[in-house]
N, C-alpha and C positions, 0 to 999 in steps of 0.2 A: 581371174584376178586374184592375186595373193591377199590373204587376210592380214589386216594390220596386226602388228605384234602387241602383246599385252604385258604390262608390268604387273605381274601377279602379286608379288610381295607388297607393292604399294597399294594395289587395289584392295587386297585383303586387310591391310592396315587401316585404310580409310573406312571400309565396311565395319571393322571392329570398333572404330571411333564413332559410328552412328551415321555415316554419310549415306543418305538415301540413294544418291546417284551411283555410289560404288556398289551398293546392294543390287540396284537395278542392273548395272553392268554385269555383275557376276551371274545373276539369274539369266540374263540374255545369253551369256556364254554357255550356260547349261542348256538352254532351249535350243541353241544352234549347234550343240555338240562340237564346240570349238576345240581346235587342237590343244589349247592350253588347259582344257578341262581337267586333265589328270593332275597337272601342277596345282590347279585351284583346289581340288579336293584334298590333295596332300597338305596344302597349307592350312585348310580349314579344319582338318581332322582333330588337332589338339584342342580346339575351342568348341567342340560339339558335345551334346549329351546333357545340356542344361534345360532346354525348353520342354515344356509339357505340350505335347502335340495332341490336339483335340480335333477329331474328324466329325463333320456334320453332314448327315446324309438324310435322304427322304425323297418322297415323290415330288414331282413338279407341283408348285402351287401351295405347298405347306408353309411357306414363309422362311426358307432357309436363309436368304440374304438379310431379311429383316431381323431374324433371330441372331445371325452372326453380328450384325451391327449392335444389337442390344448387348450381346456378350462383350464386345469390344468396349462399350461404355462401362460395363461393370468391372471389367479387368483393369481398365485405365483408372477407375475410381479407387482401385487398390494400389495404384502407383506402378503397375506392371507395364513393361514394354511388350507390345503385341504385334505379331505378324499375321497377315491373312493371305492365304493362297486360295483365290476363288477360281475354280476350274470351270470355264465357260464352254458352251458348245462352240465348235469351230465354224467360222464363216465358210459357206460353200464356195465363195468366190476367192477370198484371199488366204484362207486357212488359218486366219488369226482369230483371237477371241472376240466375241460379240460385246464384251464389256458390260453386260447388264448388271453384274454384281457390284461393280465399282460405282455405277450410277446410284445404287441404293445405299451406298456407304459414304455419301458426300459429307456427312457430319464429321468424319474422321480424317479426311484427306489432308487437312492443314495441321494435324497433330504430329509433331516430329517423333513422337514415341509410338506411332502406329505406322506400319508399312503394309500397304495393300497392293497385291499384284494379281491381275487376271492372267490366267494361263489358258491357252487353247487346248482343248482335249485332243484335237487333230485326229479325230476318228477313233481314239482309243476307247474300247468298249467298257472298261472298268469304271467309268465315271471320273477317272483321273488322267492327267497327262502322264506320259511315260517319263518325263523329266521331273515329276513332282518330288520324288525322294531326294534328288540332288538339290532342288530348290529349297527343300526343308532344311538341308544341312547349311545352306547359305544363311537363312534367317536365324537358325540356331546359333551359328558361330558369330553372327552380327549382334548378338546380345538380347534376342527376343526371349522373354520369360515364358510366353505362351504363343504357340502358332496354331491358328485355326485353319483347317483345310475344309473348304466347302466343295462338295462334288457337284457335277453337272446336273444330276437329277434325271438319269436315263433309265431307271427301273431296277430290275432284279440284279444286274451285274454290279450295282453300287456296293455290294458287300466287300469289294476290294479295299475300300477305305479302312476296314478293320485291320488289315495287315499293315497299314501305314501309320495308324494313330496309336497313341498310348491309351486314349479314352475315345470311344465312339459314341456320339450323341445322335440318336435317331429321332427325327421330327415327323410327327403325324398331325393330321387335322381332322376334326369331326366332319361327317357327311361326305367323306371321300372314299369310303371303303378301305381305309388304310389298315384297319386291324387285320382283315383277311389278307390284304396285300402283303403286310409284314410277315405273316406266317408263310405265305407262298414264296416270298423272296428269300427266306432264310434270315431275315433281318432280326428276328427274335434271338437268333444265336449270336449275332455280332454286336447287338446294342448293349452298352454299359449304362447308359442313361436314356430313358425315353421321355420325350417332351411332346405333349399334346398342345399344339399352338392353336391360336384362334379359339381359345376356350370360352369366348363369349357367344359362340355359335351353339345352336341347338344340337344336342347329342354329344356334347363334350364329356359329360360325366359317364355316359354309356361307353364312349371310346376308352376312357380311363379304366373302367371296370373290365371291359373286354381284354384290354392289354394285360392288366394284372392277373386276370384269370388264365390267359395263355402262358404268362411267365410262370405261374404256379404249376402248370402242367409240364414244364420243361425240366431240365436236369440241373437247375441251379438252386435247388432247395436244400441240398445237403449242407451240413454245418461247415463253415469255413469258406464256402464259395460266395462269390459276389452275387447278390440278388438285385437286379437292376430296378431302381426306383422309377416311378412314373410321375412326372411333374406337369402341371398345367401352366400355360403362359398366354399372354396376349402381347406378342412381341412389339407390335407397333405402338403400344402404350408403355412398354417397359415393365408390364406386370408379370410377376413370377420370376424375375431375374434373380432375386436372392435365393430362391429355392433351387434354381438351376446351378448357381455357383456353389451352393452348399453340397449338392449332389456330386458335382465335379470334384470338390475338395475331398469328400468322403471316399470317392473312388481312387483318387490319387493316394490318399493315406493308406487305403487297403492294399494297393499295389506295392507301396513302399514297405509295408509291414511283412508281406509274405513273399517278396521277391518276384512278383508277377511283372513289375515294371521292367526289370532286367531281362526276364524271359521274353517278353514281348519285343524288346529292342533287339535282342539277339536274333529272334525270328525275322524281324524286319531287315536286319543287316544281311542275314543269310539269303533272303529273297532278293535283295538288292544286288548282292554279289552274283547270284545265279542269273539275274536278268542281264547284267553287264556281260557275263561270260557267254550267255546264249547269243546276245547281240553281236559279240565278236565272232562267234562261230558262223552266224548267218552272213556276216560281212565276208568272211573267208569263203564261204560257200558261193556267195555272189560272184566273187572273183573266179572261183573254180568253174562256175556255170558258164563263163565266157570261153572256157576251153572246151575240150572234147570229153573229159571224164564224166561230168554230170549228164551231159546230153546223151552220151553213149550208154550210160547206165539206164537212163530213162527209156531209150529205144529198146534195150534188152528186156526190160520189165514188160513193156507193151507187147513185145514179140513172144513173151513167155519163155525166154532163154534163161531168165533168172528171176528171183523174187525180190520184193522191195527191201526185205531185211538184209539179204546178202549184198544188194546194191548199196544200201546205206552204210554197211560195214566198210565197203571199199571206198566210199566217199569220205567217211570219217578218217580212214587210214591215210588218205591222201592230203588231209588238211595239215 
């Protein structure tokens, strides 16, 4: 069945005017890898680069969704337009998002200046959906001042969010062994702001001290480098919100002052270009695999008639 045509200029114009329906349609085109996606991205490109992208990551149970909702309230209190991409685990039955994050953000769903979208991870191991970078571009071009990206919460591979965000906020909670887990997962290296949530629990001060000690042992103590602050919150009560916003403001100012924001965005664009190029190559190889070249090369490797590198060279030359 042929896909229905899309009036891309009209859709982009509506999204730029703040139409939630148009934004939703554009993100759906992204998720479905629609044939019009190239035209969409070309139309959006001149309007991107404004939004401050903040990634929120952390182990399951630390309160990411509650903290995201708290941040939305604080940012809206400043009069900012906010987008939220909540990457949920995929349903094993439909492949769609389980929508748990949207359930926790019901306070904001009627606010026309807040756009919340749950996206299915679809088995992607990095804690993010493969289409997240393009969905970010949609929200940026649609006039969001800040875009919050909340990851699935799948463990060590969540470090991928650091490559996608301008500022990475790492959430931890006392009594969950998060300090040790952070060190193991490499999260100490990616975090720009650390938040110890559920600070009314026993052991919160110990968790803060442990984090600050581990940060002091790292390579961020040299003059001029950003030293991540550690902030305590009780997100379900809104306590600590001002401290988190202040830390985010300071990190944004630091990036603006020394050019780090531009460097991060260039790295992000480079990774995005590479991912698109690799996907295109895999698609071509899939077509090739229906012919004899790839199958024949595989048979030759198994038979010892050639090696994988030489076979790969021939496959690439045939693309």
